Structures are given as C-alpha cells and as structure tokens.
N, C-alpha and C positions, 0 to 999 in steps of 0.2 A: 797676546790679549786673548783673555780665557773665552771659552766657548759659553753661550749664554745658556741656562737652563732650558729644557723643555717644560712649558707651561701647560696648562689645558688648553689655551687659546691658540696655541702654536702648533699643539699636537691635533687638534682640529682641522687648523689651516692645512697643515702638512697630508692629511688623511684626506681631505677634501680636493686637494690638489692630485693626488696619488688616484682617486677615484675618478676626477674629469680625464686625468691621461688615459685612463683606462678606456672609459667611455669614448672618447675622441678616438683611441688606436682601434677599438670595436667597430666604429663607423666606418673608418677608412678601409679595413680589411674587408668589411661587408659590401662596400662599393666598388672597390676592387674587384672582388669575388660575383657580384654581379654584373658588372661591365664583360667580365671574361668568360660567364656560363650563361649562354640563351636558356630561358626556361622552356621544356618541350610545349608545343602545342596543343590543343586539343585532338587533334587529327593523330598525330604522334602519341599522346599517352592511349586514345582510343587502338591505334594499332597494335602498340605494346601491350594492352590488355588481351585483345583477340589471340596475340601470337603466344603471350606468356602466361596468361593465366588461364586461358581457355583451351589454349592448343589447337588453335586455329591457323590456316595460313589465310595471310592478307594478300592481295593483290591490286595493281592499280586500277582503276576503274576506266573500262573500255567502252567506247559504242554509246555513251549516255550523256548527251550534252546537256542536260536538263543540271546533273549532278556535275558535271565539270564546271558550271558555272557557278558552283557555289565557292563565296570567298575562305572559307576555312579549308578548303579541300575536298578530297572523297576515296574512298577507298571501297573495294569488294572482298566478301568474305560466304565462305557457305557456314551455315550453323544447322548443324543437324539434317543437313542434305538440303536445305532451302537457301538459294543465292540471296544475298543481301547487299543491295548498295546503299551504303553510309556517307552522306552529303553533311561536312561541319559548315555552320554559317554564323554571322557574328551577331544577329539580332532577329527580330522576330519578324519585322518586315521583309526579311527576305528568304526566312523559312516560308512564310505566307507565299513570298513570291513563288517561290520551287514547288509550293503545293500546288498553285494553280497551273503552272507550266504542267507538271504532270497530270494534273486531271484534263488540261486540254488536249492532251495525247490519245485520250479516250482508254476503251477497253475496262477492264474490271479492276483498272488502277484504285481506285477508293479502297478496296478492301484490303489492298495489300500496303496502302502507303501510311505510313506513320510520321506525324509531326511530333517529337519531344524537344520544346526548348531549342537549343542551337543544333539538334542533329533530325535529319529529315533523312528515313530510311524508306527505300522501295525494296520490298521482297518480291521474287518471283512468284511464289504461291502465298497464298494466305498463312500467315506464321502461328504456330501452336503457342502455347502458353509459355511452356519452356524454350522455344526458339527465342521471343519476344524476349524473357528473362535474361536469357544469354546476351543479348545486344543492349538490354537496359543494364546490366551489371557493367558495362565497358564504356559508361557514359560519364563525361568528367564536366 
C-alpha cells in the first residue's frame, strides 16, 4: 500500500494535533508543579524581603496578643533602631478589628499604628519617613 501524499489539509490537521498535544502537556506539567510547590505566603515574602533585601533580622512576635491573632501571621523586626511588629491579615474587616483592639489598649498607640491593606504595623516609637519606606518596600 502506497503512502498517501501530504496534502495541505492533512498537514494542517497534523500541525493542529501537535499543537494540541503540546498545550495539553504544558497544562499537565504546570498542574503537577503547582500541586508539588506551594506559593510563599505574604508573611514569608515579607520576612524574606526584610532579611534578604533590607538585611534586617526578623523574629517571631512575642507578647503581643493582638498581633498574634492575625490570620496571616506576625513578625517583629528592628528598622533603623525602631522596633516594629507587622501583622498580616486576610481582609479589611480583620485589619479594622486589629486597629480597634490596638486602640483599646490605650496610650499613644494611634501615632504609632499603621494599617495599609493587608498589613497592620505597630511601631515602638513614631516612625520616620525612611523607616516607613523600609516597611512599605516589603509589602506584597
């Protein structure tokens, strides 16, 4: 039996079949990779930024019940000599809850408290512009 000649229609079908096979293969590889590799959390990204990009030491937060209640976790670091506790939340309602709880503690918390999106920061002293910028740079 003689091989059939490759017509334009057969070439187009063959090309389409190869393209579909490559797309399916890429989807399978992508799905397998996603299942075996977890994306880092916002807290992990923030911690990584402070340590790798800003060269700051990051510690677990100790003795701050408000920050510890944050669903995304919390960390503490020293930015230009000013201690800051960073709490990561999942939505604006939670950020507002943390803000209210910090304000209920009293004192001069209002001047040292910052709520930016999913981040709630409490500084030890009122932060300078460069201290704020350092913390802002590590938000994701």
